[in-house]
DOLUMVO-755412 format. One record per residue (C-alpha): residue in one letter; x, y, z. Coordinates in steps of 0.1 Angstrom, whole numbers, plus 2048, in hexadecimal, padded with zeros to 3 digits. Layout:
<rs>
("A"; (X; Y; Z))
...
</rs>
This chain:
<rs>
("M"; (A7C; 062; 25F))
("N"; (A8A; 068; 284))
("D"; (A7D; 07C; 2A0))
("W"; (A97; 096; 2A0))
("P"; (A94; 0B9; 295))
("E"; (A9C; 0C2; 272))
("A"; (AC1; 0BF; 266))
("W"; (AC8; 0A8; 284))
("S"; (ACE; 084; 285))
("D"; (AD2; 066; 29B))
("D"; (AF9; 065; 291))
("N"; (AFF; 085; 29F))
("R"; (AEB; 083; 2C1))
("G"; (B06; 072; 2D0))
("G"; (B0B; 073; 2F7))
("R"; (B01; 09A; 2F7))
("Y"; (AE7; 0B2; 2ED))
("G"; (AED; 0CC; 2D5))
("R"; (AE3; 0DD; 2B4))
("G"; (AFE; 0CF; 29B))
("S"; (AF8; 0CD; 276))
("G"; (AF3; 0B2; 264))
("S"; (B07; 0BF; 248))
("A"; (B31; 0B5; 24A))
("Q"; (B39; 0DB; 245))
("P"; (B3D; 0F1; 262))
("E"; (B1C; 101; 26C))
("S"; (B1A; 125; 263))
("A"; (B19; 13F; 27D))
("R"; (AF5; 145; 28C))
("V"; (AE6; 165; 28D))
("M"; (ACF; 169; 2AC))
("R"; (AAD; 17D; 2A5))
("Q"; (AAB; 19F; 2B1))
("V"; (A9C; 1A1; 2D2))
("R"; (A7F; 1BD; 2D0))
("R"; (A6B; 1CD; 2EC))
("G"; (A48; 1D1; 2E8))
("Q"; (A25; 1C3; 2F4))
("P"; (A25; 1A1; 303))
("A"; (A15; 18B; 2E7))
("P"; (9F6; 175; 2EB))
("P"; (9FB; 157; 301))
("G"; (A0A; 13B; 2EF))
("Q"; (A19; 14F; 2D6))
("A"; (A3C; 15C; 2D5))
("P"; (A3F; 180; 2CD))
("Y"; (A53; 189; 2AD))
("G"; (A76; 18D; 2B1))
("Q"; (A78; 17A; 2D0))
("V"; (A89; 158; 2D7))
("P"; (A6B; 13F; 2E4))
("Q"; (A6D; 132; 302))
("Q"; (A84; 114; 303))
("P"; (A81; 0F3; 31B))
("R"; (A9D; 0EA; 336))
("Y"; (AA5; 0C6; 33B))
("A"; (AAC; 0C4; 362))
("D"; (AA8; 0A4; 376))
("G"; (A9D; 08E; 35D))
("G"; (A80; 0A5; 352))
("Y"; (A7A; 0C8; 342))
("D"; (A73; 0E6; 353))
("D"; (A6A; 108; 34B))
("Y"; (A8A; 11D; 342))
("D"; (A8B; 140; 33E))
("S"; (AAC; 14D; 335))
("G"; (AA3; 172; 335))
("Y"; (A9E; 174; 30E))
("N"; (A79; 166; 30C))
("T"; (A6A; 18A; 31D))
("G"; (A85; 1A1; 307))
("Q"; (A94; 1AA; 329))
("V"; (ABA; 1BA; 321))
("Y"; (ACF; 1B2; 33F))
("G"; (AE7; 1D0; 34B))
("G"; (ACE; 1E9; 33D))
("G"; (ACE; 1FD; 35E))
("R"; (AAF; 200; 371))
("G"; (A93; 1EC; 359))
("G"; (A70; 1F2; 35E))
("G"; (A58; 1D2; 35C))
("D"; (A46; 1E3; 342))
("G"; (A64; 1E5; 329))
("H"; (A5C; 209; 321))
("G"; (A7F; 217; 332))
("P"; (A8C; 21F; 353))
("E"; (A75; 22C; 36E))
("R"; (A7D; 24F; 37F))
("P"; (A80; 24C; 3A7))
("A"; (A64; 25B; 3B7))
("P"; (A6D; 281; 3C0))
("D"; (A78; 28C; 3E1))
("W"; (A5E; 2A5; 3ED))
("R"; (A70; 2A7; 40F))
("R"; (A8E; 2B5; 3FC))
("R"; (A7F; 2C9; 3E4))
("I"; (A6C; 2DC; 3FD))
("K"; (A8C; 2E2; 414))
("W"; (AA0; 2ED; 3F9))
("T"; (A80; 306; 3EF))
("A"; (A7F; 315; 40F))
("I"; (AA4; 31A; 411))
("T"; (AA4; 32F; 3F1))
("L"; (A87; 341; 3FC))
("V"; (A95; 349; 41F))
("T"; (AB3; 353; 40D))
("V"; (AA3; 369; 3F2))
("L"; (A90; 379; 40D))
("V"; (AB0; 381; 424))
("V"; (AC2; 38E; 408))
("T"; (AA8; 3A4; 3FB))
("T"; (AA2; 3B0; 420))
("V"; (AC6; 3BB; 425))
("A"; (ACB; 3C9; 401))
("T"; (AAB; 3DE; 409))
("Y"; (AB7; 3E8; 42C))
("F"; (AD9; 3F9; 41B))
("W"; (AC6; 408; 400))
("A"; (AB0; 419; 416))
("D"; (AC8; 423; 42F))
("S"; (ADF; 430; 415))
("K"; (AC1; 448; 40A))
("L"; (ABB; 457; 42C))
("N"; (AC7; 47D; 42D))
("R"; (ADA; 47E; 44C))
("D"; (AE3; 4A7; 44E))
("V"; (AD6; 4B0; 472))
("D"; (AF9; 4AF; 48C))
("L"; (AE5; 4AE; 4AC))
("S"; (B06; 4AD; 4BE))
("K"; (B08; 4D2; 4B7))
("V"; (AEB; 4D8; 4D0))
("I"; (AF6; 4E6; 4EE))
("E"; (AEC; 4E5; 512))
("R"; (AD3; 4C5; 50C))
("P"; (ABB; 4BB; 529))
("E"; (AC1; 495; 535))
("K"; (AB1; 47B; 522))
("G"; (A94; 46A; 52D))
("E"; (A81; 44B; 52A))
("G"; (A75; 445; 507))
("T"; (A7D; 452; 4E7))
("N"; (A75; 47A; 4DA))
("Y"; (A73; 481; 4B4))
("L"; (A6F; 4A8; 4A9))
("I"; (A5E; 4A1; 48A))
("V"; (A5D; 4C2; 470))
("G"; (A4A; 4C8; 452))
("S"; (A5F; 4E3; 442))
("D"; (A52; 4FB; 424))
("S"; (A71; 4F7; 40E))
("R"; (A6A; 4F5; 3E9))
("E"; (A8B; 4E3; 3E2))
("G"; (A83; 4CB; 3C7))
("L"; (A63; 4DC; 3B9))
("S"; (A63; 4E9; 397))
("D"; (A51; 50D; 391))
("E"; (A33; 4F8; 383))
("D"; (A36; 4E3; 3A0))
("K"; (A35; 4FF; 3B7))
("K"; (A15; 510; 3A6))
("R"; (A05; 4ED; 3A7))
("L"; (A09; 4E8; 3CB))
("R"; (A04; 510; 3D2))
("T"; (A25; 512; 3E9))
("G"; (A32; 531; 3DD))
("S"; (A56; 538; 3D3))
("S"; (A66; 546; 3F5))
("E"; (A8A; 53E; 3FB))
("G"; (A9A; 52A; 415))
("K"; (A81; 517; 42B))
("R"; (A6F; 518; 44C))
("T"; (A5C; 501; 460))
("D"; (A38; 4FC; 456))
("S"; (A2F; 4E3; 472))
("M"; (A43; 4D4; 492))
("M"; (A37; 4B7; 4A9))
("I"; (A48; 4A3; 4C3))
("L"; (A44; 47C; 4C3))
("H"; (A48; 46B; 4E0))
("T"; (A4C; 442; 4E0))
("G"; (A4F; 42C; 4FD))
("D"; (A3C; 410; 510))
("N"; (A1A; 425; 515))
("G"; (A14; 42E; 4F1))
("P"; (A1E; 447; 4DB))
("T"; (A13; 46B; 4E0))
("L"; (A15; 484; 4C5))
("I"; (A17; 4AC; 4D0))
("S"; (A15; 4CB; 4B5))
("L"; (A28; 4E6; 4BE))
("P"; (A14; 503; 4AD))
("R"; (A2F; 518; 497))
("D"; (A22; 539; 4A8))
("S"; (A2C; 52A; 4CA))
("N"; (A3F; 545; 4DF))
("V"; (A60; 539; 4EA))
("E"; (A81; 546; 4F4))
("I"; (AA2; 544; 4E3))
("P"; (ABD; 536; 4F7))
("T"; (AE1; 536; 4F5))
("F"; (AEC; 521; 4D8))
("K"; (B09; 515; 4BF))
("G"; (B06; 521; 49E))
("S"; (B04; 501; 485))
("E"; (B18; 50E; 46B))
("S"; (B30; 526; 47C))
("G"; (B33; 514; 4A0))
("K"; (B33; 533; 4B2))
("T"; (B1C; 538; 4D0))
("Y"; (B03; 551; 4D2))
("Q"; (AF8; 55A; 4F6))
("G"; (AD6; 55B; 4FF))
("T"; (AC7; 57B; 503))
("G"; (AA2; 574; 50D))
("R"; (A95; 57A; 4EE))
("E"; (A73; 56C; 4E5))
("V"; (A64; 561; 4C3))
("K"; (A4F; 54A; 4B2))
("L"; (A5B; 527; 4B0))
("N"; (A5F; 525; 48B))
("A"; (A79; 542; 48E))
("A"; (A92; 52C; 4A0))
("Y"; (A92; 515; 47F))
("A"; (A95; 532; 468))
("E"; (AB0; 543; 47C))
("D"; (AC8; 525; 47C))
("G"; (AB9; 504; 46F))
("P"; (AAE; 4E4; 481))
("E"; (ACB; 4E4; 49E))
("L"; (ABD; 507; 4A9))
("L"; (A9B; 4FC; 4A9))
("V"; (AA5; 4DC; 4BF))
("R"; (AB6; 4EF; 4D5))
("T"; (A97; 509; 4DB))
("V"; (A7F; 4ED; 4DE))
("E"; (A94; 4D8; 4FA))
("F"; (A9B; 4FA; 508))
("N"; (A76; 506; 50C))
("T"; (A69; 4E4; 513))
("G"; (A81; 4D0; 529))
("L"; (A7E; 4B5; 513))
("H"; (A99; 4A0; 503))
("I"; (A99; 49A; 4DB))
("D"; (AA7; 47C; 4D1))
("H"; (AA4; 480; 4A8))
("Y"; (A9A; 498; 491))
("V"; (A85; 493; 471))
("E"; (A7C; 4AC; 456))
("I"; (A68; 4A9; 435))
("G"; (A5F; 4C6; 41B))
("F"; (A41; 4CE; 406))
("A"; (A50; 4B7; 3E7))
("G"; (A57; 49A; 3FD))
("F"; (A37; 497; 40D))
("A"; (A23; 49B; 3ED))
("N"; (A35; 47B; 3E0))
("I"; (A34; 467; 3FB))
("V"; (A0D; 469; 3FC))
("D"; (A0E; 464; 3D4))
("A"; (A26; 446; 3D9))
("A"; (A10; 435; 3F1))
("G"; (9F0; 438; 3D8))
("G"; (9DD; 456; 3ED))
("V"; (9D4; 457; 413))
("E"; (9B1; 453; 41C))
("I"; (9A6; 46A; 438))
("D"; (983; 47A; 447))
("I"; (985; 49E; 440))
("P"; (971; 4AF; 45B))
("Q"; (960; 4CA; 44B))
("D"; (962; 4DD; 429))
("I"; (983; 4EF; 41F))
("K"; (987; 508; 409))
("D"; (9A8; 51C; 40C))
("T"; (9B8; 52E; 3ED))
("K"; (9DA; 534; 3FF))
("S"; (9DE; 50C; 402))
("G"; (9C9; 504; 3E4))
("A"; (9B4; 4ED; 3FD))
("D"; (992; 4E6; 3EB))
("L"; (985; 4C6; 400))
("K"; (964; 4BD; 409))
("K"; (958; 4AB; 42B))
("G"; (95A; 48A; 42E))
("K"; (970; 469; 42A))
("Q"; (985; 46D; 407))
("T"; (9A8; 463; 3FC))
("L"; (9BD; 481; 3F4))
("N"; (9DB; 481; 3DE))
("G"; (9FF; 493; 3E4))
("E"; (9F1; 4B2; 3D8))
("E"; (9D1; 4B3; 3EA))
("A"; (9E1; 4A6; 40A))
("L"; (9FC; 4BE; 40A))
("A"; (9DD; 4DE; 406))
("F"; (9CC; 4CA; 423))
("V"; (9EA; 4CA; 43A))
("R"; (9F4; 4F1; 432))
("T"; (9D1; 4FF; 436))
("R"; (9CC; 515; 456))
("Y"; (9BA; 535; 449))
("A"; (999; 521; 43E))
("L"; (99A; 513; 464))
("A"; (988; 522; 47F))
("G"; (9A8; 518; 499))
("S"; (9BF; 524; 480))
("D"; (9E3; 515; 488))
("L"; (9D4; 4FE; 4A5))
("D"; (9BB; 4EE; 48C))
("R"; (9D7; 4EB; 472))
("T"; (9EE; 4D8; 48C))
("K"; (9D0; 4BF; 492))
("N"; (9C9; 4BA; 46D))
("Q"; (9F0; 4B1; 46B))
("Q"; (9EF; 49A; 485))
("K"; (9D2; 489; 477))
("F"; (9E1; 484; 452))
("L"; (A02; 47B; 45E))
("S"; (9F0; 45C; 472))
("A"; (9DB; 454; 455))
("L"; (9F9; 457; 43E))
("A"; (A0F; 43F; 455))
("N"; (9EF; 429; 456))
("Q"; (9EC; 426; 431))
("V"; (A10; 41B; 427))
("A"; (A0E; 403; 445))
("T"; (9F0; 3F0; 431))
("P"; (9FA; 3CD; 420))
("S"; (9EF; 3DF; 3FD))
("T"; (A0E; 3F3; 403))
("V"; (A27; 3DC; 417))
("L"; (A23; 3BF; 403))
("N"; (A22; 3CF; 3E1))
("P"; (A48; 3D7; 3D7))
("F"; (A3B; 3EB; 3BA))
("R"; (A2B; 404; 3D5))
("L"; (A40; 3FE; 3F3))
("Y"; (A61; 407; 3E5))
("P"; (A54; 428; 3D3))
("T"; (A45; 435; 3F5))
("M"; (A64; 42C; 407))
("G"; (A7B; 43E; 3EB))
("A"; (A63; 45D; 3EB))
("G"; (A68; 45D; 415))
("L"; (A8A; 457; 418))
("D"; (A95; 46D; 3FD))
("S"; (A80; 48A; 40B))
("L"; (A8B; 485; 42F))
("I"; (AA7; 49A; 440))
("V"; (AB0; 487; 460))
("D"; (AC8; 48A; 47E))
("K"; (AEB; 478; 479))
("D"; (AE2; 45E; 494))
("M"; (ABE; 455; 485))
("G"; (ABE; 431; 478))
("L"; (AA4; 41D; 463))
("F"; (A96; 40D; 486))
("D"; (A92; 430; 493))
("L"; (A81; 439; 474))
("A"; (A6B; 41B; 477))
("D"; (A63; 421; 49A))
("M"; (A56; 442; 496))
("F"; (A43; 436; 474))
("W"; (A30; 41D; 48B))
("S"; (A28; 434; 4A7))
("M"; (A19; 44C; 491))
("K"; (A03; 42D; 483))
("G"; (9FC; 426; 4AA))
("V"; (9EF; 449; 4AF))
("S"; (9D6; 445; 492))
("G"; (9CE; 422; 4A0))
("G"; (9C3; 432; 4C3))
("E"; (9E1; 422; 4D6))
("G"; (9ED; 444; 4DA))
("T"; (9E9; 46B; 4E0))
("S"; (9E4; 48A; 4CB))
("M"; (9E5; 4A7; 4D9))
("N"; (9F2; 4CC; 4D5))
("M"; (A0B; 4DE; 4EE))
("P"; (9F6; 4EA; 50A))
("L"; (9F0; 512; 507))
("A"; (9E6; 52C; 51E))
("G"; (9DD; 549; 509))
("S"; (9F0; 55E; 4EE))
("A"; (A03; 57E; 4ED))
("G"; (A0D; 595; 4CE))
("G"; (9FF; 578; 4B8))
("N"; (A17; 562; 4CA))
("L"; (A06; 541; 4DB))
("L"; (A11; 53F; 4FF))
("W"; (A18; 51C; 50D))
("D"; (A07; 50F; 530))
("K"; (A27; 50C; 542))
("D"; (A1F; 4F9; 55E))
("K"; (A08; 4DF; 546))
("V"; (A28; 4DE; 530))
("K"; (A3B; 4D6; 54C))
("Q"; (A23; 4B9; 559))
("L"; (A27; 4AC; 534))
("V"; (A4A; 4AB; 532))
("Q"; (A4D; 49A; 550))
("Q"; (A36; 47F; 54A))
("L"; (A47; 47B; 529))
("N"; (A68; 478; 537))
("N"; (A5E; 45E; 54D))
("D"; (A4D; 44E; 531))
("E"; (A29; 44E; 542))
("K"; (A09; 44F; 535))
("V"; (A00; 473; 52A))
("T"; (9E5; 481; 53B))
("V"; (9EB; 4A6; 536))
("K"; (9D1; 4B5; 51A))
("G"; (9DD; 4CB; 4FD))
("D"; (9C8; 4E7; 4E8))
</rs>
């Protein structure tokens, strides 16, 4: 009996170490046991399917030998983890993720803004040509907008006309006229009563191009619009005031009601109970939210008011400022489902001059909002009485007012 492992003999030992067989026949190919990964085995016991740790002879003694197989590690397998459960994923690069997220958001914002700009710009109806207005006053400081509310029924069905109590008159006339001045000293909103007594000057026909000589004929201000449209109205306002009009903006009945409804209604404080069968207004005193139909009735009412047209112009100023303030709230600006319908309703309904841009419109809008916020002044044109049903302007006060506007000074003139 020898001390060598089974199938070994002294004769096979020679001067080498090995695992030769004691048989004279060649040893058959050995089959390596499969190396399996799994949980580590208890101390002192080799896991199933793994080659037990082998000793190494070095410098005359045995030393621990680790070939890599005793742990089931397979070399060349990539980024292996020490737990034998597969490759580990690298830690996420949060700086890079935040960077690309920010770039994506900025890109989307820029594209949306540009697309919205061109969409909105394409919807403006630039039908008024102020180059046809002749003998214009010199332009002053700041910007002057002539804002006109017409009684146009265009776009209204017979049912709408009945519901809104607009009547069915053909053509269109001015229902309200205002001058909005914007500058460095706050906005100033001046109502021009439709019954104001004015002189029709020499003008060039907007369609015919023919020059019509002035004869000193005096009419109500709204007659100028009825006679030859926006261009003659601008010419008449400039001639009778000496104030240069930079931009023209007009809106009809249908557009006004649609804007209010798209904005979700407008909250306003009604100064008194109003019941007017002509406009259809039936409103109680106090703070309330008006829809499009109610708002239109409110701004058109004059027969139920003590001051008639003068009180109506004050209500119109008050409502337009409230509308601008309502549209500028976060609930509208930050809500695309409300913002885009409101913009669409407004832009579809507006008629502006050919040089009017979106930035000009935005300036007008924010200035209207400023009037309601107490940053500006609202007033009627100063009056000196009436004659034959026409309201006479106080020429001295009007001259002083125009001078302050042309110089972009703080307005100190008081109106009616």
